[in-house]
C-alpha positions as CSV (number, residue, x, y, z in Angstrom):
1,M,-9.8,-0.3,0.4
2,H,-6.1,-0.3,-0.6
3,G,-3.3,2.2,0.0
4,F,-1.7,4.7,-2.4
5,G,-0.2,3.0,-5.4
6,G,-1.9,-0.3,-4.8
7,T,-5.1,-1.8,-6.2
8,R,-7.9,-4.0,-5.0
9,H,-5.6,-7.0,-5.3
10,A,-3.7,-5.8,-2.2
11,W,-6.6,-7.5,-0.3
12,D,-6.4,-10.8,-2.2
13,G,-4.5,-12.6,0.6
14,V,-6.9,-11.4,3.3
15,A,-10.1,-12.1,1.3
16,A,-8.9,-15.7,0.5
17,R,-8.6,-16.4,4.2
18,L,-12.0,-15.2,5.2
19,R,-14.7,-17.9,5.7
20,P,-16.7,-17.9,2.4
21,E,-19.9,-19.1,4.2
22,R,-19.8,-16.0,6.4
23,Y,-18.2,-13.2,4.3
24,L,-18.6,-11.7,0.9
25,P,-15.6,-9.4,0.6
26,L,-15.7,-6.6,-2.0
27,A,-12.4,-4.9,-2.7
28,L,-12.5,-1.7,-4.7
29,D,-10.0,0.2,-6.8
30,L,-10.0,3.8,-5.7
31,P,-10.0,6.6,-8.4
32,G,-6.6,6.9,-10.1
33,H,-5.8,3.3,-9.4
34,G,-6.3,-0.1,-11.1
35,M,-9.4,-0.4,-13.2
36,M,-10.5,3.1,-12.0
37,A,-7.3,4.8,-13.1
38,G,-9.0,7.2,-15.5
39,E,-11.9,8.2,-13.1
40,R,-12.1,11.9,-12.4
41,P,-12.2,14.0,-10.3
42,I,-9.8,12.5,-7.8
43,T,-10.8,14.0,-4.5
44,F,-11.8,12.6,-1.1
45,A,-15.4,13.6,-1.8
46,A,-15.3,11.7,-5.1
47,C,-13.8,8.7,-3.4
48,V,-16.6,8.7,-0.8
49,A,-19.2,8.8,-3.6
50,H,-17.4,6.1,-5.5
51,V,-17.5,3.7,-2.5
52,L,-21.1,4.4,-1.5
53,A,-22.3,3.9,-5.1
54,R,-20.7,0.4,-5.1
55,A,-21.3,-0.8,-1.6
56,P,-24.4,-2.7,-0.3
57,A,-27.0,-0.9,1.8
58,R,-25.1,-1.8,5.0
59,F,-21.6,-3.1,5.2
60,A,-18.5,-3.5,7.4
61,L,-15.8,-1.2,6.0
62,C,-12.1,-1.8,6.1
63,G,-9.4,0.5,4.8
64,Y,-5.6,0.4,4.7
65,S,-3.4,3.5,4.7
66,L,-4.9,5.9,2.1
67,G,-7.9,3.5,2.0
68,G,-8.3,4.0,5.8
69,R,-8.4,7.8,5.4
70,V,-11.1,7.3,2.7
71,A,-12.9,4.9,5.0
72,L,-13.1,7.4,7.8
73,Q,-14.7,9.9,5.5
74,V,-17.2,7.3,4.2
75,A,-18.2,6.4,7.8
76,L,-18.6,10.1,8.7
77,G,-20.6,10.7,5.5
78,A,-22.9,7.7,5.8
79,P,-22.7,6.4,9.4
80,R,-26.0,4.5,9.2
81,R,-24.7,2.4,6.4
82,V,-21.4,1.4,8.1
83,T,-22.0,-1.4,10.6
84,R,-18.3,-1.7,11.7
85,L,-15.2,0.2,10.8
86,V,-11.7,-1.3,10.6
87,L,-8.7,1.1,10.1
88,V,-5.4,-0.5,9.2
89,S,-2.1,1.5,9.4
90,T,-3.9,4.8,8.9
91,S,-4.4,8.3,10.3
92,P,-7.1,10.9,10.5
93,G,-4.8,13.4,8.9
94,I,-2.1,15.9,9.6
95,E,-3.2,18.3,12.3
96,Q,-0.9,21.3,11.7
97,E,-1.3,23.4,8.6
98,P,2.5,24.1,8.2
99,R,3.1,20.3,8.1
100,R,0.2,19.8,5.7
101,A,1.8,22.5,3.4
102,Q,5.1,20.7,3.6
103,R,3.5,17.4,2.7
104,R,1.7,19.0,-0.3
105,V,5.1,20.3,-1.6
106,A,6.7,16.9,-1.1
107,D,3.9,15.1,-2.8
108,E,3.9,17.5,-5.7
109,A,7.6,16.7,-6.3
110,L,6.7,13.0,-6.3
111,A,3.9,13.6,-8.7
112,R,6.3,15.3,-11.1
113,E,8.7,12.4,-10.7
114,L,5.9,10.0,-11.7
115,E,5.1,12.1,-14.8
116,N,8.7,12.6,-16.0
117,G,10.9,9.9,-14.6
118,S,11.2,6.1,-14.5
119,F,8.2,4.3,-13.0
120,E,10.5,1.5,-11.8
121,R,12.8,4.0,-10.0
122,F,9.7,5.6,-8.4
123,I,8.5,2.2,-7.2
124,E,11.9,1.4,-5.6
125,R,12.0,4.9,-4.0
126,W,8.5,4.4,-2.6
127,R,9.3,1.0,-1.1
128,S,12.6,2.2,0.4
129,Q,10.8,4.6,2.7
130,P,11.5,4.0,6.4
131,L,7.8,3.2,6.7
132,F,8.5,-0.2,5.0
133,A,11.8,-0.9,6.8
134,G,12.1,-4.6,7.7
135,E,9.5,-5.6,5.2
136,P,9.8,-9.3,4.3
137,E,10.9,-10.1,0.7
138,H,7.5,-11.7,-0.2
139,A,5.6,-8.6,0.9
140,G,7.9,-6.3,-1.1
141,K,7.5,-8.5,-4.1
142,L,3.7,-8.4,-3.9
143,A,3.7,-4.6,-3.3
144,R,5.8,-4.0,-6.4
145,E,3.6,-6.3,-8.5
146,D,0.6,-4.3,-7.3
147,H,2.3,-1.0,-8.1
148,R,2.9,-2.1,-11.7
149,R,-0.9,-2.6,-12.2
150,N,-1.1,1.2,-12.2
151,R,-0.1,3.9,-14.6
152,P,2.3,6.6,-13.4
153,E,0.4,9.5,-14.8
154,H,-2.8,8.4,-13.0
155,L,-0.9,7.9,-9.8
156,A,0.4,11.4,-10.1
157,A,-3.1,12.7,-10.3
158,A,-4.1,10.6,-7.3
159,L,-1.1,11.8,-5.3
160,R,-2.1,15.4,-5.9
161,G,-5.8,14.9,-5.1
162,L,-5.5,12.5,-2.1
163,S,-2.3,13.6,-0.5
164,P,-2.4,13.9,3.3
165,G,-1.5,17.5,2.7
166,S,-4.7,18.0,0.8
167,M,-6.9,16.4,3.4
168,Q,-8.6,18.3,6.2
169,P,-7.7,16.5,9.5
170,L,-10.6,14.5,11.0
171,W,-9.3,14.3,14.6
172,G,-12.1,16.5,15.8
173,S,-14.8,14.4,14.1
174,L,-13.8,11.0,15.5
175,A,-16.2,11.2,18.4
176,Q,-19.1,11.2,15.9
177,L,-18.3,7.6,14.9
178,T,-20.5,5.6,17.2
179,M,-20.2,2.2,15.4
180,P,-17.6,-0.4,16.6
181,V,-14.2,0.6,15.4
182,A,-11.0,-1.4,15.3
183,V,-7.7,0.4,14.8
184,I,-5.0,-2.1,13.6
185,A,-1.3,-1.4,13.4
186,G,1.8,-3.5,12.9
187,G,4.2,-4.2,15.7
188,R,7.1,-2.7,13.8
189,D,5.0,0.3,12.7
190,S,5.7,2.5,15.8
191,A,4.4,5.7,14.3
192,Y,1.1,4.3,13.4
193,R,0.8,2.4,16.7
194,D,1.1,5.8,18.4
195,V,-1.5,7.4,16.1
196,G,-3.7,4.4,16.7
197,R,-3.6,4.9,20.5
198,R,-4.6,8.5,20.1
199,M,-7.5,7.6,17.7
200,V,-8.8,4.9,20.1
201,A,-8.8,7.5,22.9
202,R,-11.2,9.7,20.9
203,L,-13.5,7.1,19.4
204,P,-16.5,6.1,21.5
205,H,-16.3,2.3,20.8
206,A,-12.9,1.4,19.6
207,R,-10.0,-0.9,20.4
208,L,-6.4,-1.0,19.2
209,V,-5.1,-4.3,17.8
210,V,-1.4,-4.8,17.2
211,L,-0.4,-7.5,14.8
212,A,3.0,-9.0,13.9
213,G,4.4,-7.0,10.9
214,G,5.0,-3.5,9.7
215,H,3.0,-1.0,7.8
216,A,1.8,-3.1,4.9
217,L,-0.2,-5.7,6.9
218,P,-2.5,-6.8,4.1
219,L,0.5,-8.0,2.1
220,E,2.9,-9.0,4.9
221,N,0.5,-10.8,7.3
222,P,-2.8,-11.5,5.6
223,R,-3.6,-14.5,7.8
224,A,-3.3,-12.5,11.0
225,L,-5.3,-9.7,9.6
226,A,-8.1,-12.0,8.4
227,E,-8.2,-13.7,11.8
228,A,-8.3,-10.3,13.5
229,L,-11.2,-9.2,11.2
230,E,-13.2,-12.4,12.0
231,G,-12.4,-12.1,15.7
232,L,-13.5,-8.5,15.8
233,D,-16.7,-9.4,13.9
234,A,-17.5,-12.1,16.5
235,Q,-16.9,-9.8,19.4
236,S,-19.1,-7.0,18.0
237,G,-22.0,-9.5,17.6
238,G,-21.9,-9.3,13.8
């Protein structure tokens, strides 16, 4: 599952590098994005239902950024269906309510900008965040192309419904996830490496994997991410 402002195509590079005789990848557009732009409501509960309705009976689940936060909730909601969980550049949420409130205010301002301003200016502002510092030109180009597959008014709705400020933190629930879990972060993405270490300490069967790259690993380093997924699959006996 993709991050905010992306689509299922964010995983094209990874899916193309997975061995077809072993894997049948299924990338989904989340509500508010891509082909699911008009789907409502846009809430985390609705995203969980959206994923479970389209996934096979049992599946390995991989989510990036926003998609990782959704993946955590899918795994908690249907643990017997998720054989393995891979969380890329993501977090279980913001623990302190004052910080969540600040994030809600900030994301509401961004949503209004999406509704009333230039979509191209919003895309450039989004990609200029420190989170994407040092991003190679090819990854930034792919990210911008993926952003343009969306509509600003639908992204505004997704930003309101799926903001980290609107999500109840899941740190206290991580111990319930007994399936094998891989937490993956980019070498330049120090904030999410630190979050990943904390997550692994709370998950019963988890490991941290650090790959060359920054936050947007599916776009920046799809080969290494595909190799990591295959390696983790083999190590878990899948």
